[in-house]
C-alpha positions in Angstrom: -1.6 27.3 -7.6 0.0 25.0 -10.3 3.5 26.2 -9.3 2.8 25.3 -5.6 1.6 21.9 -6.6 4.7 21.3 -8.7 7.0 22.5 -5.9 5.3 20.3 -3.4 5.6 17.3 -5.8 9.3 18.0 -6.3 9.8 18.4 -2.5 8.1 15.1 -1.8 10.1 13.3 -4.5 13.4 14.9 -3.3 12.7 13.9 0.3 11.8 10.3 -0.8 15.2 10.1 -2.6 17.0 11.4 0.5 15.2 8.8 2.6 16.3 6.0 0.2 19.9 7.2 0.3 19.8 7.4 4.1 18.2 4.0 4.3 21.1 2.6 2.3 23.5 4.3 4.7 21.7 2.6 7.6 22.0 -0.8 5.9 25.8 -0.2 5.5 26.4 1.1 9.1 23.7 -0.8 11.0 22.9 2.4 12.8 19.4 4.0 12.4 19.2 7.8 11.8 17.1 9.9 14.1 15.3 12.4 11.8 13.8 14.4 14.6 12.9 14.4 18.3 10.3 16.7 19.8 9.3 16.9 23.4 5.5 16.9 23.6 5.1 17.2 27.4 7.4 17.6 30.3 6.5 17.4 34.0 9.2 17.4 36.7 11.6 14.6 35.8 9.4 12.8 33.3 8.6 13.6 29.7 6.8 12.5 26.6 8.5 12.9 23.2 8.1 12.0 19.6 11.1 10.2 18.1 11.3 9.7 14.3 13.8 7.2 13.1 15.0 6.1 9.7 15.8 2.4 9.5 16.6 0.0 6.6 13.5 0.5 4.4 11.2 2.1 7.0 10.6 5.3 9.0 9.3 4.7 12.5 7.5 7.4 14.5 7.2 6.7 18.2 5.6 8.5 21.1 7.8 7.6 24.1 7.2 8.3 27.8 10.1 8.1 30.2 12.2 9.8 32.9 12.0 10.0 36.7 10.3 7.0 38.2 8.6 6.1 34.9 9.8 3.1 33.1 10.3 4.0 29.4 7.4 2.9 27.3 6.0 3.4 23.8 2.5 5.0 23.8 2.1 4.9 20.0 4.2 3.6 17.1 3.7 4.2 13.4 5.7 2.4 10.7 5.9 3.9 7.2 7.5 2.8 4.0 10.0 5.3 2.5 7.3 6.2 -0.1 4.5 6.7 2.4 6.3 8.8 5.0 6.9 12.0 3.0 3.1 12.5 2.3 2.2 11.8 5.9 4.8 14.3 7.2 3.7 16.9 4.6 0.1 16.7 6.0 1.4 16.8 9.6 3.9 19.6 9.3 5.5 21.2 6.3 8.1 22.9 8.5 9.1 19.5 10.0 9.4 18.0 6.5 11.7 20.9 5.5 13.7 20.4 8.7 14.2 16.7 7.8 15.2 17.5 4.3 17.8 20.0 5.6 19.1 17.4 8.1 19.5 14.7 5.5 21.0 17.0 2.9 23.6 18.0 5.5 24.4 14.6 6.8 24.3 12.5 3.6 26.9 14.5 1.7 
């Protein structure tokens, strides 16, 4: 169990460092980085999706409804500091955290 705790700690630290590096990139380019998009529900031409965006100093997670005759709207919005987000995401989905780590490692070379 100690090895798993250590691995999780390293993973959270590594992800935080990648977020900081990505945030600096956002500051330079002025373009936020979409970490992930997941469709939650889809019905005919409308859909609900979760969009997670890395900005300068923050990660924003939004539940967006749009499509068809529906005017795009934000149903929920969470704003995390770069230090808060990794632990929140680890509790939510380890697989999603690993997907974000892979994405940032690939795109921040």
